[in-house]
C-alpha positions, 0 to 999 in steps of 0.5 A, spaced: 265 720 223 263 720 231 262 714 235 259 718 240 251 716 239 253 708 239 258 709 245 252 713 249 247 707 248 253 702 250 254 706 256 247 707 258 246 700 258 252 698 262 251 703 267 243 701 267 242 709 267 235 709 263 230 704 263 224 704 257 219 709 258 223 713 263 221 720 264 228 724 263 229 732 266 234 734 262 238 740 265 240 744 259 244 751 259 245 752 252 252 750 252 255 745 247 255 739 252 248 740 254 245 741 247 249 735 245 246 731 251 239 734 248 240 731 241 243 724 244 237 723 248 232 726 243 235 720 238 233 715 244 226 717 245 223 713 240 227 706 241 226 707 249 219 710 249 222 716 253 219 722 255 223 728 255 222 735 259 227 740 259 229 745 264 233 751 264 236 756 269 237 763 267 241 767 272 241 773 268 249 774 270 251 776 263 245 780 261 243 779 253 247 773 253 244 770 258 237 771 255 240 769 248 242 762 252 234 761 254 232 763 247 236 758 244 234 752 249 226 754 248 227 754 240 230 747 241 225 744 246 220 747 241 223 744 235 223 737 239 216 738 242 219 737 249 216 741 254 220 746 258 221 749 265 225 756 266 227 759 272 229 766 272 233 768 278 240 771 280 244 769 286 244 773 291 250 778 291 252 777 298 253 770 297 259 766 293 256 766 286 258 759 283 256 756 290 249 760 290 248 758 283 249 751 284 244 751 290 239 755 286 240 750 280 239 743 284 233 746 288 230 748 282 231 741 278 229 737 284 222 741 284 221 740 277 223 732 277 219 731 283 213 734 279 214 730 273 216 724 276 223 724 272 230 722 273 235 728 272 240 728 267 246 732 266 251 733 261 257 732 265 263 729 261 270 726 262 273 733 262 269 735 268 270 729 272 278 730 271 277 737 274 272 735 279 277 730 282 283 735 281 279 740 285 277 735 291 285 733 291 287 740 292 282 742 297 283 736 301 278 729 300 277 722 302 276 716 298 269 719 296 271 726 294 277 723 290 272 718 286 269 724 283 262 724 280 258 717 278 254 715 272 248 714 277 247 717 284 241 718 288 239 725 290 234 726 296 230 720 293 231 722 286 235 719 280 241 723 278 244 720 271 250 723 268 250 719 261 256 723 258 261 721 263 265 717 259 266 722 253 271 727 252 270 734 250 273 733 244 268 727 242 262 732 244 265 737 240 266 733 234 259 730 234 256 737 235 260 739 228 257 733 225 250 734 227 250 742 226 248 743 233 247 750 235 250 752 242 252 758 246 259 759 249 259 762 256 264 767 257 265 766 264 268 759 263 274 763 261 275 767 267 281 765 271 278 768 278 274 762 278 279 756 281 275 751 277 277 755 270 284 755 273 285 748 273 281 747 266 286 752 263 292 752 267 293 745 271 290 740 266 294 742 260 301 742 264 299 735 266 298 733 259 304 736 257 308 731 262 303 725 260 298 726 254 293 721 257 294 724 264 286 726 264 284 719 262 288 716 267 285 721 273 278 719 270 280 712 271 283 712 278 277 716 280 273 710 277 277 705 281 276 709 287 269 709 286 269 701 286 273 701 293 268 706 296 263 701 294 266 696 297 267 700 304 260 702 304 258 695 304 262 693 310 260 700 313 253 698 312 253 692 316 258 694 321 253 700 322 247 695 323 251 692 329 252 698 333 246 702 332 241 703 338 236 707 334 235 711 327 239 717 330 244 713 335 250 708 335 254 705 340 260 709 342 264 703 344 263 699 338 264 705 333 271 706 336 273 699 336 273 699 328 278 702 324 279 709 322 277 709 315 271 704 317 269 709 322 268 715 317 265 711 312 259 709 318 259 716 320 258 718 312 253 713 311 249 715 317 249 722 315 246 720 308 241 716 311 238 721 316 239 728 311 237 724 305 244 726 301 251 727 303 251 734 300 256 739 303 259 734 308 266 734 307 272 730 310 274 735 315 267 734 318 268 726 318 274 727 322 272 732 327 266 727 329 271 721 329 275 725 334 270 727 338 267 720 338 273 717 340 277 722 345 278 719 352 279 726 354 271 728 354 265 724 355 261 729 351 261 734 345 257 737 340 259 739 333 255 743 328 254 739 321 252 742 314 244 743 313 242 744 320 244 737 322 248 736 329 253 731 331 252 729 339 257 725 344 253 723 350 256 718 354 257 712 350 251 714 345 253 718 339 247 721 335 246 725 329 240 729 329 237 735 326 238 742 330 232 746 332 231 753 329 225 758 331 221 755 325 221 748 328 218 751 335 
């Protein structure tokens, strides 16, 4: 018998993910993970007085199959008596397909969550966590990237929760079978042209052949690194206030006197405070800002950051500011 539901409740309580009378916006694709999340949250609706809103994005990339996904999610939402909001939008052909779809999804969920004053809940689980950590490791990442996803995060002022992050894919599959939960398979999850799918289908099985608990250990390492990250961030926040000149500006002399890891943590924190999140900010950005700040060869320099932000060194002042565009003039 599956123990997913009691473990789900325990994880939510331990991580303080959901409060009584919360409104949750559930991101539901129609796949097994999200359909199980919808079922679990529906079972919690009465005990916690929850209001559930369903969000579904139909990218139309698989033709009739995409429409069948939407139809299943609509039918299940209606059966549960939950309002549903659907976005039908294809990513632009000129963009990286997965990144473009991710951006569309994030912006849609943020808009709907703001309208309903809801926390966003996604169905990411432990296997997703392992893939994420390995992807960050392969591409190059600092402590933040290697700590993976977190059960509770703030995204542009809104709560983002991942209440299934403790569960393995096999646990989710067992629960879905026992509860006879209908779901849809996405054929693109098997496409080896995507790096994440190669990690999922090739790399992780190889690691598990070396150690059957490799995935579990990688996820545990991510959790430990998250604790390290939070400790560093606490120290960084205190140090940042000591060298801050105004909302956007810090003192270069005080900044460069700090250890390298602490300096990058301060830059990351300052960017997050100004931009609202660290989305798209990579370890390379932090290293480049740090190098510009502490080099003795030049007394000034600029560096473009994600989402139209800019890092500027001018004498002994370091500034992160919004870049001007035609729309700002």
